[in-house]
N, C-alpha and C positions, 0 to 999 in steps of 0.2 A: 482377109487381106486388110480390112478396116481396122484390124487390131495392131497392125505393124507400126513401127515407128520407134523413136528415141524418146524415153520417159524417165523422170528422176526416180531413183530407187527410194521411194519413202512409203509411208503408210499413213493412215488417218490418225493413229496415235501420236505422231511426231509434229502435229500442228504445222503443216507446211505454210509458206507464205501464199497469200493470194497472187493468182496469175502462174502458179507452178503447174507445168503439164503432168498429168497423172494418168495411169492406166491401173484402175482398181476393179476388183470384182468380189463376189460374195453372194449370199442368199438374200432374196428380197424379204423384208420384215413387214413393210407397209407400202401401199401405192395410194399416192394423193392426186386425184385429177383436178385440174383447175381449168379456167376458161382458156388459157393459152398454152398451157405447159402440163407436164406430168412429172411428178416428183417420186422417187423411190428412196425409201429408207432401207439401207443395205447393211447387213452384218457382214463385215469384210472378212475375206479369207485370202490367205497367200495364193498367187497365181502359179500355175504350172508352165512349162515351156510353150505350151499352145495357147496360153493367157486364159485358160479355163481355171476357175476357182478349184483348189485342192479340196479333196474330202477328208479333212482332218478335224479334230475336235479342238481347235485353236482359232482365235480370231485376231485380226489386226485392228480392231475397232470398228465402230459404225460411222457411216457417212450418208449424206443426202446426194443424190444425183438427179438434176433436173434437166429435162429436155423438152424443146418446144414441140408442140403437137400433141395428139392424144395417143395414148398406149392403153389398150383395152386391159382393164384390171382382172377380167376373167382369164386372160392368157398371161399376163404378167402378174402372178398371184403370188402370195406368201409361200416361201420355201424354194421358189425356182431360182436357179442360178443366172447371174448376168455378169458381164464385164462391160465397163463404161470407159470411154476415153473422153478426157476434157481437161479444164483448167479449174483449180480451186478458186472459188468466186467469193468466199467468205466463210463465216461460221454461223451457226444457228444452235440454240439450245431447245431441246425437246424432252419431254419426260419419258423416261423408261422405268416404269414401275413408279416407284415414289422418288426416284433419283432424277435430278435435272442433268441431262447428258449434253455437253457441248460437242458438236460434230461438224466437220468440215462439209461445206456445200460445193458440189462440183457442177460447173456448167458443161453438161455433157454434149459432145459433138457427136458420138457414136454410142448406141447401146446394143449389145448382143445379147440375145436370150439363148441359152444353151439348151439342147435337147435333154430331156431326162435321161439319166443314166440307164443303161440296160442291165438289170440284174439276172444273172442266170437263175433258171428254174431247174432244180434237180428232180428227177423223178426215179423211184426205185421200183423194182419189179422182181418177180420171182418166177422161175420157169424151170422146165426140164429140157435137156438137150445135150448135144455134143458140142464141145468147145475145141477150138484149135489146140492141138498138141496135148489133148487130154484123152487118155484111153478109157475113161469111165463115163457111162452115162448116168448122171446123178443131178440132184437139184442145185440150182446156182442162184445167187442174188446178183442182180446187175443193176447198174446206174446209168443213166444217160442225162447229159446237160442239155438243155433247150435254151437258146438265147433269143428271148423276145421280151418286149417290154411288159410288165405287169400294169394293169389299169390302177389308177390311183384314185 
């Protein structure tokens, strides 16, 4: 519910004006903890209808999201997905490799960390037995899908 609301349809590449309300998300690239706030450098991705970043190989640009308080870098670590709501506060230039990248800074009012996606685990087996509607007793290969999170 904290991700609901009206937001301007813009992305970090369009250089929105300071004060523009935004709802952006993506993958955390870096976390910087300071005395009074935590800043996330995020590789932006398009959001789905549930405001979760979509798992596609396309980016909408990078942005910084700063929120007051402490967010544990062990939990909010590189590669995790977040969605932030806030207002564009200005711009900062940060190095990305050898390139100086100017990215919008968002004064975040809400930061939502998404659970890791559950990847199905497929197990294959081999066995003898009777199968429905099969008159022959013969070896079969079977598959089953188990949906549980894999440890990272």
